[in-house]
C-alpha positions in Angstrom: -28.3 -18.5 -32.6 -29.9 -21.0 -30.3 -32.2 -20.3 -27.4 -29.5 -21.7 -25.0 -27.3 -18.6 -25.9 -29.5 -16.8 -23.4 -29.3 -19.3 -20.5 -30.5 -17.6 -17.3 -28.8 -17.7 -13.8 -31.5 -18.6 -11.4 -29.7 -17.2 -8.4 -31.9 -14.8 -6.5 -31.0 -11.1 -6.0 -30.6 -9.4 -2.7 -34.3 -9.3 -2.1 -34.7 -13.0 -2.9 -36.8 -12.4 -6.0 -35.4 -13.5 -9.3 -36.6 -11.9 -12.4 -39.6 -13.6 -14.2 -41.3 -13.4 -17.6 -45.0 -13.4 -17.7 -46.5 -15.1 -20.7 -49.9 -14.4 -22.2 -51.2 -16.3 -25.2 -54.6 -17.7 -26.5 -54.5 -21.4 -26.8 -53.1 -23.7 -24.1 -50.7 -25.5 -26.5 -49.1 -22.3 -27.7 -48.7 -20.9 -24.2 -47.2 -24.2 -22.9 -44.8 -24.1 -25.9 -43.7 -20.6 -25.1 -43.3 -21.3 -21.3 -41.3 -24.4 -22.2 -39.0 -22.7 -24.5 -38.2 -20.0 -21.9 -37.8 -22.5 -19.1 -35.5 -24.5 -21.3 -33.3 -21.4 -21.7 -33.3 -21.0 -17.9 -35.7 -18.2 -17.4 -38.3 -18.2 -14.6 -41.8 -17.8 -15.9 -45.3 -17.0 -15.0 -48.4 -18.4 -16.8 -50.5 -15.4 -17.4 -53.2 -17.2 -19.2 -55.2 -16.2 -22.3 -55.5 -12.6 -23.5 -59.0 -12.4 -22.1 -57.5 -12.7 -18.6 -56.2 -9.2 -19.1 -59.7 -7.8 -19.2 -61.1 -9.1 -15.9 -60.0 -7.3 -12.7 -56.6 -5.9 -11.9 -53.6 -7.1 -13.8 -51.3 -8.6 -11.2 -49.3 -11.3 -13.0 -46.4 -9.1 -14.3 -42.8 -10.0 -14.3 -39.8 -7.9 -15.4 -40.7 -8.8 -18.9 -44.2 -9.6 -20.3 -44.3 -11.7 -23.4 -47.6 -11.8 -25.4 -48.6 -13.8 -28.5 -51.3 -12.2 -30.6 -51.1 -13.3 -34.2 -54.7 -12.2 -34.8 -56.8 -9.4 -33.2 -60.4 -8.5 -32.6 -62.0 -5.8 -30.6 -61.4 -7.8 -27.3 -57.7 -8.4 -28.1 -57.1 -4.8 -28.8 -58.8 -3.8 -25.6 -56.6 -6.3 -23.7 -53.5 -5.1 -25.3 -54.3 -1.4 -24.7 -55.0 -2.2 -21.0 -51.8 -4.3 -20.7 -49.7 -1.5 -22.4 -50.9 1.0 -19.8 -50.2 -1.3 -16.9 -46.7 -2.2 -18.1 -45.9 1.5 -18.6 -46.9 2.2 -15.0 -45.0 -0.8 -13.6 -41.8 -0.2 -15.4 -41.8 -3.7 -16.9 -40.9 -4.4 -20.5 -43.4 -5.7 -23.1 -42.7 -8.0 -26.1 -45.5 -8.8 -28.4 -45.4 -11.3 -31.3 -48.0 -10.8 -34.0 -48.5 -11.3 -37.7 -48.1 -8.9 -40.6 -51.8 -8.9 -41.1 -52.5 -7.7 -37.5 -49.4 -5.4 -37.2 -51.1 -2.0 -37.8 -53.8 -2.8 -35.2 -51.3 -4.1 -32.6 -49.0 -1.1 -33.2 -51.8 1.4 -32.7 -53.0 -0.3 -29.5 -49.5 -0.1 -27.9 -48.6 3.6 -27.5 -47.5 3.9 -23.8 -44.7 1.5 -22.9 -42.4 1.4 -26.0 -42.9 -2.3 -26.6 -40.8 -4.6 -28.8 -42.9 -6.0 -31.6 -42.0 -9.3 -33.4 -43.6 -10.3 -36.6 -44.1 -14.0 -37.1 -41.1 -15.0 -35.0 -39.7 -18.5 -34.7 -39.6 -20.0 -31.2 -35.9 -19.3 -30.9 -36.4 -15.7 -32.0 -38.9 -15.1 -29.1 -36.4 -16.4 -26.5 -33.6 -14.2 -28.1 -35.9 -11.2 -27.9 -36.4 -11.9 -24.2 -32.6 -12.2 -23.8 -32.1 -8.9 -25.5 -34.6 -7.0 -23.3 -33.2 -8.4 -20.2 -29.8 -7.3 -21.3 -31.1 -3.9 -22.1 -32.4 -3.5 -18.5 -28.9 -4.4 -17.3 -30.1 -7.3 -15.2 -26.8 -9.0 -13.9 -28.5 -12.4 -13.7 -28.6 -12.5 -17.5 -25.5 -13.9 -19.0 -24.0 -11.9 -21.8 -25.3 -12.3 -25.3 -23.0 -13.6 -28.0 -20.4 -11.0 -29.1 -22.1 -10.9 -32.6 -25.6 -10.2 -31.2 -24.3 -7.4 -28.8 -22.4 -5.8 -31.7 -25.6 -5.9 -33.8 -27.6 -4.0 -31.1 -24.8 -1.5 -30.6 -24.4 -0.9 -34.3 -28.1 -0.3 -34.7 -28.1 2.3 -31.9 -25.0 4.0 -33.2 -26.2 4.1 -36.8 -29.5 5.8 -35.9 -27.7 8.3 -33.8 -25.4 9.0 -36.7 -28.4 9.4 -39.0 -29.9 11.8 -36.5 -26.7 13.8 -36.3 -26.4 14.1 -40.1 -29.9 15.2 -40.5 -29.5 17.6 -37.7 -26.6 19.2 -39.4 -28.6 19.5 -42.6 -31.7 21.0 -40.9 -29.7 23.3 -38.5 -32.6 23.1 -36.1 -31.0 21.0 -33.4 -34.3 19.1 -32.8 -33.1 15.5 -32.9 -32.7 13.5 -29.7 -29.3 13.2 -28.1 -27.5 9.9 -27.3 -29.7 9.3 -24.3 -33.0 9.7 -26.1 -33.6 13.2 -24.7 -34.6 15.7 -27.3 -32.7 19.0 -27.7 -36.0 20.9 -28.3 -39.3 20.2 -26.7 -41.7 18.0 -28.6 -39.1 15.6 -30.1 -37.5 12.5 -28.9 -38.3 9.8 -26.4 -41.9 8.7 -25.8 -43.4 10.9 -28.5 -47.1 11.3 -28.1 -49.5 10.8 -31.0 -49.7 14.0 -32.9 -52.5 15.1 -35.3 -51.7 14.6 -39.0 -51.4 17.6 -41.2 -51.3 17.7 -45.0 -49.8 20.5 -47.0 -51.8 22.3 -49.6 -48.9 21.7 -52.0 -45.3 20.4 -51.8 -44.0 23.8 -52.9 -45.5 25.5 -49.9 -44.0 23.3 -47.2 -41.4 25.8 -46.1 -40.7 29.5 -45.7 -38.5 31.4 -48.1 -35.3 30.4 -46.4 -35.8 26.7 -47.0 -36.1 24.8 -50.3 -39.2 22.6 -51.0 -39.0 18.9 -51.3 -38.5 17.5 -54.8 -41.4 16.3 -56.8 -42.6 13.1 -55.1 -42.6 11.3 -58.5 -38.8 11.9 -58.6 -38.4 10.4 -55.2 -40.5 7.4 -56.2 -38.2 6.9 -59.2 -35.2 6.9 -56.8 -36.9 4.2 -54.7 -37.6 2.1 -57.8 -34.0 2.4 -58.7 -32.9 1.2 -55.4 -35.3 -1.7 -55.5 -33.9 -2.6 -59.0 -30.5 -3.4 -57.5 -31.8 -6.8 -56.3 -32.5 -7.8 -59.9 -28.8 -7.5 -60.8 -26.8 -7.9 -57.6 -27.1 -9.6 -54.2 -29.9 -7.6 -52.5 -27.9 -7.7 -49.1 -25.3 -5.4 -50.7 -27.6 -2.4 -50.8 -29.7 -3.0 -47.6 -30.2 0.3 -45.8 -33.6 0.2 -44.0 -33.3 3.7 -42.5 -32.7 5.4 -45.9 -35.5 3.3 -47.6 -38.0 4.4 -44.9 -36.8 8.1 -45.2 -37.3 8.0 -48.9 -40.8 6.4 -48.6 -42.0 8.9 -46.1 -40.5 11.8 -48.0 -42.5 10.8 -51.1 -45.6 10.2 -49.1 -45.3 13.6 -47.5 -45.1 15.3 -50.9 -48.2 13.3 -52.0 -50.2 14.0 -48.9 -50.4 10.3 -48.2 -50.5 8.7 -44.7 -48.1 5.8 -44.3 -49.0 2.7 -42.2 -46.5 0.8 -40.1 -47.0 -2.3 -42.3 -46.3 -0.2 -45.5 -43.2 1.3 -44.0 -41.9 -2.1 -42.9 -42.4 -3.4 -46.5 -40.5 -0.3 -47.9 -37.6 -1.1 -45.7 -36.9 -4.3 -47.6 -35.8 -6.2 -44.5 -37.6 -8.7 -42.3 -40.5 -7.0 -40.6 -39.1 -7.5 -37.1 -35.8 -5.9 -38.1 -37.7 -3.0 -39.8 -39.7 -2.4 -36.5 -36.5 -2.2 -34.5 -35.2 0.4 -36.9 -38.6 2.2 -36.8 -38.7 2.2 -33.0 -35.1 3.7 -32.9 -36.0 6.4 -35.4 -39.1 7.5 -33.5 -37.2 7.5 -30.3 -34.5 9.7 -31.8 -36.9 12.1 -33.3 -36.3 11.3 -36.9 -39.8 9.9 -37.4 -43.1 10.7 -35.5 -46.1 8.6 -34.6 -49.4 10.1 -35.7 -52.9 9.1 -34.4 -55.6 8.6 -37.0 -58.1 11.4 -36.3 -60.9 9.3 -37.6 -60.1 6.0 -35.9 -58.0 6.0 -32.7 -57.3 2.3 -33.2 -55.0 3.2 -36.0 -51.6 5.1 -36.2 -49.3 6.2 -38.9 -45.7 7.2 -39.2 -44.4 10.5 -40.7 -41.2 12.5 -40.8 -40.6 14.9 -38.1 -40.5 18.6 -39.0 -36.7 18.5 -38.6 -36.4 15.6 -40.9 -38.6 17.2 -43.6 -36.2 20.2 -43.5 -33.1 18.0 -43.6 -34.4 16.0 -46.5 -35.3 19.1 -48.5 -31.8 20.5 -48.0 -30.3 17.0 -48.9 -32.2 17.0 -52.2 -31.3 20.6 -53.0 -27.6 19.8 -52.4 -27.6 16.8 -54.7 -29.6 18.8 -57.2 -32.6 16.5 -57.6 -35.4 18.4 -59.4 -37.6 20.3 -57.1 -41.5 20.4 -56.9 -43.0 23.1 -59.1 -45.0 25.8 -57.4 -48.8 25.3 -57.7 
């Protein structure tokens, strides 16, 4: 897919103000490259400057979409991202941040207000495509339709996550997962989940009351994960790609082990490109299948865990397929 697939209609709206994309990036050459790519695809742009510009005075250079390139981070970068995150959330704009796998955990932790789209080491065309997707999501009539294939992929992702939530909801019987519009059926789950404190069980066998089975021994779950990974040694790996299930298994095993799971680790476990894994992860958090947890010792870090309803659903799933359960301590 080329950048021109998202050509932009420059006609002004009723107010005479066409949508614009604000671009922030360190390094003049990189910023000019990003601005040129967007302009070449027909988008109107704003040169926001370097990331340091976000720290001095009020943030005024915002468009409908804010595109930030931040492949490496330090304390200043994180402060700038956190400030931008808050400003974007207040303005109703949309944020896209491109970063590296090395900086992913820090960038993810800094952005907890505006539900950004995070790209990991994207190509130039992928950045432009991401802008087109976001513009389409906000239903801006000035953005021409994406290709049929790309729109189908976005629809399929949303439908698949909703289907997963529905299945888990049926297994748990709790009705806690978010509905089709991102609103949770019970309080505390669904869209814009706040960071919640981490809790570690005393033992896997004591995770539930007497009416619910425990999770299986995490060593058994790890063997299931290893078996799934072994497929790629004998068959085309694409035949067995299922990032949602792979992440569910990884978080289930980690829960039983009392381990915290970073965003980077979870993306690796999904066995798909990191940007794809992040799109799945975002949908799973929004739907209430996963939850974001703040690191109690370092607010600059965040982890991902199963929601309570997902823990219950996974325990019932493993009991139904008769995977050996954890032994009481």
